[in-house]
DRENVEXBA-812624 format. One record per residue: residue in three letters; chain; z, y, x of N, C-alpha, C in turn. Coordinates in Angstrom, 2 decimals, m for minus. Each point is the difference from the previous one (the first is absolute). Last residue first. Layout:
DRENVEXBA-812624
MARBA	ALA	A	Z	Y	X	Z	Y	X	Z	Y	X
...
//
This chain:
DRENVEXBA-812624
MARBA	LYS	A	18.74	74.82	3.47	0.97	0.73	m0.80	1.32	0.05	0.63
MARBA	ARG	A	m5.27	m0.24	1.96	1.22	m0.78	m0.23	0.97	0.85	m0.77
MARBA	ALA	A	m5.65	m0.25	0.74	1.20	0.83	m0.08	1.18	m0.87	m0.33
MARBA	GLY	A	m4.50	m1.65	0.23	0.54	0.24	1.33	1.24	0.84	m0.02
MARBA	SER	A	m2.57	m1.80	m3.70	m0.64	1.19	0.54	0.52	0.33	1.39
MARBA	ASP	A	m0.62	m4.89	m2.54	1.01	0.99	0.33	m0.73	1.21	0.58
MARBA	GLY	A	m2.18	m4.06	m1.06	0.22	0.78	m1.21	1.07	1.07	0.19
MARBA	PRO	A	0.38	m3.92	3.31	m1.25	0.35	m0.68	0.32	0.71	m1.32
MARBA	GLN	A	3.47	0.58	3.89	m0.42	m1.06	m0.89	m1.32	0.39	m0.64
MARBA	PRO	A	2.47	1.44	4.91	m0.50	0.42	m1.31	m0.53	m1.19	m0.79
MARBA	GLY	A	3.53	m1.46	3.57	m1.02	1.05	0.00	m0.45	0.36	m1.39
MARBA	GLU	A	3.11	m3.53	1.68	0.59	1.21	m0.54	m1.02	1.13	m0.11
MARBA	GLU	A	m1.10	m5.47	m0.40	0.37	1.01	1.00	0.50	1.25	m0.71
MARBA	GLU	A	0.24	m5.33	m1.62	m0.68	1.27	m0.19	0.51	1.01	1.02
MARBA	PRO	A	m0.27	m5.39	0.90	0.87	1.02	m0.60	m0.74	1.33	m0.08
MARBA	PRO	A	m2.79	m4.60	m0.27	0.67	0.84	1.00	0.89	1.03	m0.68
MARBA	PRO	A	m0.92	m4.86	m2.21	m0.66	1.30	0.12	0.75	0.85	1.03
MARBA	GLU	A	m0.22	m5.36	0.39	0.82	1.04	m0.64	m0.73	1.33	0.14
MARBA	PRO	A	m2.80	m4.62	m0.14	0.80	0.84	0.89	0.79	1.04	m0.80
MARBA	LEU	A	m1.42	m5.02	m1.70	m0.42	1.40	m0.08	0.87	0.85	0.93
MARBA	ALA	A	0.67	m4.76	m0.83	m0.84	0.37	1.13	m0.46	1.45	m0.03
MARBA	LYS	A	2.59	m2.19	m3.46	0.83	0.19	1.19	m0.83	0.49	1.17
MARBA	HIS	A	m2.23	m1.09	m3.98	0.87	1.13	m0.26	0.87	0.29	1.22
MARBA	GLU	A	m2.72	m3.81	0.07	m0.82	1.20	0.09	0.87	1.25	m0.20
MARBA	LYS	A	1.98	m4.22	m0.59	m0.27	0.24	1.42	m0.80	1.29	0.18
MARBA	ALA	A	0.82	m1.41	m4.37	1.26	0.40	0.62	m0.22	0.30	1.48
MARBA	ALA	A	m3.59	m1.73	m2.46	0.26	1.38	m0.38	1.29	0.50	0.63
MARBA	ALA	A	m1.12	m4.52	0.63	m0.97	0.84	0.70	0.24	1.47	m0.32
MARBA	PRO	A	2.56	m3.35	m2.22	0.40	0.18	1.40	m0.95	0.90	0.76
MARBA	SER	A	0.63	0.68	m5.29	m0.61	m0.99	0.87	0.44	0.25	1.44
MARBA	ILE	A	2.27	0.95	m4.88	m0.30	0.66	1.27	m0.56	m1.05	0.93
MARBA	GLU	A	1.08	0.85	m5.57	m0.47	m0.92	1.04	m0.38	0.80	1.23
MARBA	TYR	A	3.01	0.30	m4.80	m0.54	0.81	1.08	m0.37	m0.95	1.13
MARBA	VAL	A	0.83	m0.46	m5.59	0.01	m0.62	1.32	m0.64	0.97	0.98
MARBA	ILE	A	2.63	0.08	m5.15	m1.01	0.57	0.88	0.14	m0.66	1.36
MARBA	GLU	A	1.42	m0.73	m5.61	0.27	m0.33	1.40	m1.15	0.54	0.84
MARBA	ASN	A	0.53	m0.09	m4.98	0.59	1.15	0.68	0.36	m0.29	1.45
MARBA	PRO	A	m0.82	m4.41	m2.54	m0.30	1.33	m0.55	0.80	1.08	0.75
MARBA	LYS	A	m1.08	m4.21	2.89	0.74	0.20	m1.24	m0.39	1.37	m0.55
MARBA	LEU	A	m3.48	m2.82	3.06	1.17	0.87	0.05	0.70	0.00	m1.35
MARBA	LEU	A	m3.80	m3.21	3.25	0.47	0.54	m1.27	1.29	0.81	0.18
MARBA	GLY	A	m3.11	m2.65	3.16	0.25	1.43	0.10	0.48	0.63	m1.30
MARBA	HIS	A	m1.09	m4.76	1.40	m0.88	0.72	m0.92	0.25	1.51	m0.03
MARBA	ARG	A	2.41	m3.28	2.81	m1.39	m0.47	m0.03	m0.93	0.89	m0.81
MARBA	ALA	A	4.75	1.07	0.51	m0.57	m0.30	1.32	m1.49	m0.34	m0.07
MARBA	ARG	A	2.52	0.91	m4.06	m0.01	1.16	0.89	m0.76	m0.30	1.29
MARBA	ALA	A	0.59	m3.48	m3.12	m0.80	1.05	m0.63	m0.10	1.22	0.90
MARBA	VAL	A	2.84	m3.52	1.31	m1.41	m0.37	0.17	m0.90	1.07	m0.60
MARBA	GLN	A	4.60	0.59	m0.59	m0.32	0.08	1.43	m1.48	m0.33	0.25
MARBA	GLU	A	1.76	m0.53	m4.36	m0.14	1.41	0.35	m0.42	0.16	1.46
MARBA	LEU	A	0.99	m4.33	m1.48	m1.22	0.47	m0.64	m0.26	1.46	0.35
MARBA	ALA	A	4.04	m1.89	1.36	m1.10	m0.57	0.79	m1.33	0.47	m0.55
MARBA	LYS	A	3.79	1.17	m2.43	m0.03	0.74	1.27	m1.12	m0.51	0.90
MARBA	ASP	A	0.88	m2.19	m4.14	m0.66	1.29	m0.18	m0.08	0.80	1.29
MARBA	ASP	A	0.20	m5.42	m0.95	0.74	1.05	0.69	m0.76	1.32	m0.10
MARBA	SER	A	m1.65	m4.23	m1.88	1.43	0.03	m0.34	0.75	1.19	0.59
MARBA	ARG	A	m4.78	m0.94	0.60	0.24	m0.17	m1.44	1.47	0.17	m0.36
MARBA	LEU	A	m1.41	0.15	4.54	m0.51	1.17	m0.71	0.23	m0.11	m1.51
MARBA	ALA	A	1.17	m3.67	2.77	0.88	1.14	0.27	m0.46	1.24	m0.77
MARBA	ALA	A	m2.70	m3.85	m0.22	1.26	m0.24	m0.71	0.95	1.18	0.20
MARBA	ILE	A	m3.99	0.08	2.41	m0.26	0.19	m1.43	1.28	m0.18	m0.80
MARBA	GLU	A	0.19	m0.94	4.58	m0.13	1.44	m0.23	m0.25	0.30	m1.48
MARBA	GLU	A	0.08	m4.50	1.35	1.35	0.58	0.10	m0.04	1.50	m0.28
MARBA	ARG	A	m4.09	m2.23	0.23	0.72	m0.41	m1.22	1.41	0.58	0.00
MARBA	LEU	A	m2.59	0.66	3.86	m0.47	0.84	m1.11	0.68	m0.38	m1.32
MARBA	ALA	A	0.89	m2.62	3.81	0.58	1.33	0.17	m0.42	0.93	m1.15
MARBA	SER	A	m1.93	m4.27	0.11	1.43	m0.11	m0.29	0.68	1.37	0.10
MARBA	ASN	A	m4.50	m0.35	1.29	0.14	m0.11	m1.46	1.46	m0.07	m0.40
MARBA	GLN	A	m0.97	m0.08	4.58	m0.28	1.33	m0.56	0.15	m0.02	m1.52
MARBA	ARG	A	0.36	m4.09	2.29	1.16	0.85	0.28	m0.19	1.39	m0.61
MARBA	THR	A	m3.62	m2.90	m0.32	1.09	m0.50	m0.84	1.26	0.83	0.21
MARBA	LEU	A	m3.70	0.85	2.74	m0.22	0.52	m1.36	1.09	m0.48	m0.96
MARBA	ALA	A	0.05	m1.68	4.39	0.29	1.44	0.02	m0.17	0.60	m1.39
MARBA	GLU	A	m1.20	m4.50	0.57	1.46	0.16	0.11	0.39	1.47	m0.02
MARBA	ASN	A	m4.58	m1.01	0.10	0.57	m0.37	m1.29	1.52	0.16	0.01
MARBA	GLU	A	m2.34	0.60	4.02	m0.26	1.12	m0.91	0.61	m0.27	m1.37
MARBA	ARG	A	0.20	m3.47	3.16	0.87	1.11	0.40	m0.17	1.19	m0.94
MARBA	VAL	A	m2.88	m3.62	m0.67	1.37	m0.39	m0.35	0.97	1.12	0.36
MARBA	ILE	A	m4.46	0.50	1.29	0.13	0.17	m1.45	1.41	m0.36	m0.45
MARBA	GLY	A	m1.12	m0.71	4.52	0.04	1.43	m0.31	0.20	0.25	m1.48
MARBA	SER	A	m0.64	m4.43	1.41	1.30	0.49	0.46	0.15	1.49	m0.30
MARBA	TYR	A	m4.16	m1.95	m0.91	1.01	m0.49	m0.93	1.38	0.51	0.39
MARBA	ASP	A	m3.60	0.86	2.90	m0.10	0.80	m1.21	1.07	m0.39	m1.01
MARBA	ARG	A	m0.33	m2.60	3.86	0.49	1.33	0.34	m0.03	0.91	m1.22
MARBA	GLN	A	m1.85	m4.26	m0.48	1.45	m0.12	0.17	0.60	1.37	0.30
MARBA	LEU	A	m4.68	m0.32	m0.18	0.59	m0.09	m1.34	1.51	m0.12	0.07
MARBA	ARG	A	m2.36	m0.07	4.03	m0.10	1.33	m0.60	0.62	0.00	m1.40
MARBA	LEU	A	m0.32	m4.12	2.21	1.01	0.85	0.65	m0.02	1.41	m0.58
MARBA	TYR	A	m3.33	m2.99	m1.49	1.32	m0.44	m0.46	1.10	0.88	0.59
MARBA	ALA	A	m4.38	0.63	1.49	0.14	0.50	m1.37	1.37	m0.36	m0.56
MARBA	LEU	A	m1.08	m1.74	4.19	0.19	1.46	0.09	0.16	0.62	m1.39
MARBA	LEU	A	m1.01	m4.61	0.31	1.36	0.27	0.44	0.27	1.50	0.07
MARBA	GLY	A	m3.95	m1.30	m3.27	0.46	m0.49	1.29	1.44	0.38	0.29
MARBA	HIS	A	m3.08	1.15	m3.80	0.87	m1.15	m0.19	0.57	m0.53	1.30
MARBA	GLY	A	m3.05	3.91	m0.49	0.76	m0.03	m1.24	0.98	m1.13	m0.15
MARBA	PRO	A	m3.70	m0.61	3.62	0.11	1.23	m0.77	0.76	m0.21	m1.31
MARBA	MET	A	0.81	m2.75	4.58	m0.79	m0.15	m1.22	0.19	1.24	m0.87
MARBA	PHE	A	1.97	m1.23	4.51	m0.72	1.23	m0.32	m0.83	m0.08	m1.27
MARBA	VAL	A	2.79	m3.69	1.60	0.76	1.21	0.35	m0.70	1.25	m0.53
MARBA	VAL	A	m2.10	m4.22	m0.54	1.23	0.03	m0.80	0.76	1.30	0.27
MARBA	TRP	A	m3.85	m0.82	2.57	m0.36	0.25	m1.40	1.24	0.11	m0.87
MARBA	LEU	A	0.55	m1.23	4.49	m0.37	1.42	m0.11	m0.37	0.35	m1.44
MARBA	LEU	A	0.85	m4.51	0.89	1.23	0.78	0.12	m0.29	1.50	m0.13
MARBA	LEU	A	m3.68	m2.90	0.14	0.73	m0.19	m1.25	1.29	0.82	0.00
MARBA	LEU	A	m2.51	m0.12	3.95	m0.70	0.79	m1.03	0.71	m0.11	m1.35
MARBA	ALA	A	1.65	m2.66	3.46	0.25	1.41	0.30	m0.67	0.90	m1.03
MARBA	LEU	A	m0.82	m4.62	m0.25	1.38	0.30	m0.40	0.34	1.47	0.25
MARBA	VAL	A	m4.17	m1.54	1.50	0.02	0.00	m1.47	1.40	0.34	m0.50
MARBA	ALA	A	m0.51	m0.50	4.62	m0.72	1.20	m0.46	0.03	0.09	m1.52
MARBA	LEU	A	1.80	m3.88	1.99	0.86	1.17	0.25	m0.67	1.29	m0.48
MARBA	LEU	A	m2.56	m3.94	m0.22	1.10	m0.07	m0.95	0.94	1.19	0.16
MARBA	VAL	A	m3.44	m0.47	3.12	m0.56	0.37	m1.30	1.10	0.00	m1.06
MARBA	LYS	A	1.19	m1.48	4.25	m0.32	1.43	0.04	m0.54	0.48	m1.35
MARBA	ARG	A	0.80	m4.62	0.60	1.26	0.76	m0.08	m0.25	1.50	m0.01
MARBA	GLY	A	m3.69	m2.86	0.64	0.51	m0.12	m1.36	1.30	0.78	m0.18
MARBA	ARG	A	m1.89	m0.40	4.30	m0.82	0.88	m0.83	0.51	m0.02	m1.45
MARBA	ALA	A	2.01	m2.92	3.08	0.31	1.40	0.34	m0.76	0.96	m0.91
MARBA	GLY	A	m0.79	m4.87	m0.86	1.38	0.46	0.07	0.21	1.48	0.22
MARBA	PRO	A	m4.52	m1.88	m2.42	0.63	m0.30	1.28	1.34	0.72	0.09
MARBA	MET	A	m1.62	m1.31	m4.83	m0.40	0.92	1.06	0.64	m0.44	1.30
MARBA	SER	A	m1.64	m2.55	m4.99	1.05	0.35	0.95	m0.55	0.90	1.09
MARBA	MET	A	m2.72	m1.98	m3.51	0.76	1.16	m0.44	1.03	0.43	1.04
MARBA	SER	A	m2.80	m3.94	0.18	m0.83	1.16	0.33	0.73	1.29	m0.36
MARBA	SER	A	2.56	m4.50	1.47	m0.61	0.61	m1.17	m0.85	1.17	0.45
MARBA	LYS	A	1.48	m4.64	2.60	0.04	1.47	0.01	m0.73	0.52	m1.22
MARBA	GLN	A	2.48	m4.73	m0.12	m1.26	0.58	0.44	0.17	1.52	0.01
MARBA	TRP	A	3.30	m4.79	0.15	m0.30	1.34	m0.46	m1.34	0.44	0.55
MARBA	MET	A	1.76	m4.34	0.83	0.66	0.31	m1.26	m0.39	1.38	m0.52
MARBA	LYS	A	m2.80	m3.78	3.04	0.74	1.26	0.10	0.55	0.35	m1.37
MARBA	GLY	A	m2.79	m3.82	0.64	1.32	m0.20	0.55	0.79	1.28	0.17
MARBA	GLN	A	m5.38	m0.10	0.17	0.90	m0.78	m0.81	1.33	m0.13	0.69
MARBA	GLN	A	m3.97	3.81	0.13	0.76	m0.94	0.81	0.98	m0.70	m0.90
MARBA	PHE	A	m4.87	3.02	m0.33	1.16	m0.54	m0.67	0.68	m1.01	0.89
MARBA	MET	A	m2.89	4.37	1.62	m0.14	m1.34	m0.48	1.31	m0.47	m0.59
//
């Protein structure tokens, strides 16, 4: 019923105290979870993008240093014939005219050392010998 003299009336939209707070907290919790785990745009996606960005920055710095070193090497190869010869020999196996390279692999050297010494020849009859001594 309508009561005169009251300044306020209960709205049909308002909720009771404890129940209203629980619903509000549940809605806020769901909203927070949505913000954190939102596919592609949430906090986890942001953190992953930050990590990827940091990795790309580090990779970019490394490539910049590598490019600088390569530019220095190119300049040295263009101006220094000895450096050019060293690279030609080391990286490409090039030789000067009439130059011979003997390559001994460590495995072959070990194998050669591992061969047993032949036994000393005995004083007895030799193959192809008729047994007569002079």
